[in-house]
C-alpha positions in Angstrom: 0.0 0.0 0.0 2.6 2.5 1.0 4.7 2.0 -2.1 1.6 2.5 -4.3 0.7 5.6 -2.4 4.2 6.9 -2.9 4.2 6.7 -6.7 4.2 10.2 -8.1 2.7 9.3 -11.5 1.4 6.4 -13.6 4.8 5.6 -14.9 6.3 5.2 -11.4 3.3 2.9 -10.5 4.0 0.8 -13.6 7.7 0.6 -12.7 6.8 -0.4 -9.2 4.5 -3.2 -10.4 7.2 -4.5 -12.7 9.7 -4.4 -9.8 7.3 -6.3 -7.5 6.7 -8.9 -10.2 10.4 -9.2 -11.2 11.5 -9.8 -7.6 8.6 -12.1 -6.7 7.8 -10.0 -3.6 4.7 -11.0 -1.5 2.2 -8.9 0.4 2.2 -10.1 4.1 -0.9 -10.0 6.4 -1.2 -7.9 9.5 -1.3 -10.4 12.4 -2.3 -9.7 16.0 1.3 -9.8 17.0 2.3 -7.3 14.3 -0.6 -5.0 15.3 0.5 -5.1 19.0 4.1 -4.3 18.1 3.0 -1.5 15.7 0.9 0.0 18.5 3.9 0.0 20.8 6.0 1.7 18.2 3.4 4.4 17.7 3.3 5.0 21.5 7.0 5.1 21.7 8.1 7.0 18.6 5.2 9.0 17.1 6.2 12.2 19.0 10.0 11.7 19.1 10.6 10.3 15.6 7.3 11.1 13.7 6.4 7.4 13.3 3.2 7.0 11.3 0.9 4.1 11.3 2.0 2.7 7.9 5.7 2.8 8.9 4.9 1.2 12.3 3.0 -1.7 10.6 5.8 -2.2 8.1 8.5 -2.2 10.7 6.5 -4.5 13.0 6.0 -7.0 10.2 9.6 -7.0 9.3 10.8 -7.5 12.9 8.1 -10.0 13.8 8.9 -12.2 10.9 12.7 -11.7 11.1 12.8 -10.3 7.6 15.0 -7.6 6.1 13.0 -4.5 5.3 13.9 -3.1 1.9 13.1 0.6 1.9 14.0 3.8 0.2 13.3 5.6 3.5 15.9 4.1 5.8 15.6 7.1 8.2 12.0 6.1 8.9 13.2 2.9 10.6 16.9 3.1 11.6 16.2 4.1 15.2 14.4 0.8 15.9 16.4 -1.9 17.6 16.3 -5.3 16.0 15.4 -4.2 12.5 17.4 -5.3 9.5 17.4 -2.7 6.7 18.4 -2.7 3.1 18.2 0.5 1.0 15.8 0.1 -2.0 16.9 1.7 -5.3 13.8 1.5 -7.6 15.7 1.4 -10.9 18.3 -1.1 -9.6 15.5 -3.6 -8.9 14.8 -3.9 -12.6 17.0 -3.6 -15.7 19.3 -0.8 -15.0 19.2 0.7 -18.5 19.5 4.4 -18.8 15.9 4.5 -20.3 14.5 2.9 -17.1 16.4 5.2 -14.8 15.3 8.2 -16.9 11.7 7.0 -16.8 11.8 6.6 -13.0 13.1 10.1 -12.5 10.4 11.8 -14.7 
C-alpha cells in the first residue's frame, strides 16, 4: 500500500508493479502480533521520531517475521532496535538501462 501511495505518477506505478513482479515479492498479512508491536512503536516513537501508522506496521511486520526491510526511507526505521534494513533503489530492482532510470526520474 505505502509503495503504491508513494508513486508520483502512472509511470512510477508501472515501474513499481514491474519491480514487484520481477522480484517475486509478496504482500504479508497484518497479524495480531504485528498489530500489537506497531501500536507499541506508535506510542514510543510518534512524537519523538514522527512514526506514522503505515511505517509502524511495516517495521513491526519485518521485525516480527525476522525479515530484512527493503526501503527507500531508511531514516523512517533506523532508530528501531532489532530491525534489519536494506536500501531500495527502484531502478536497480529492474533492468538498469538508462531508459528505465530516466523513466523513473520523470
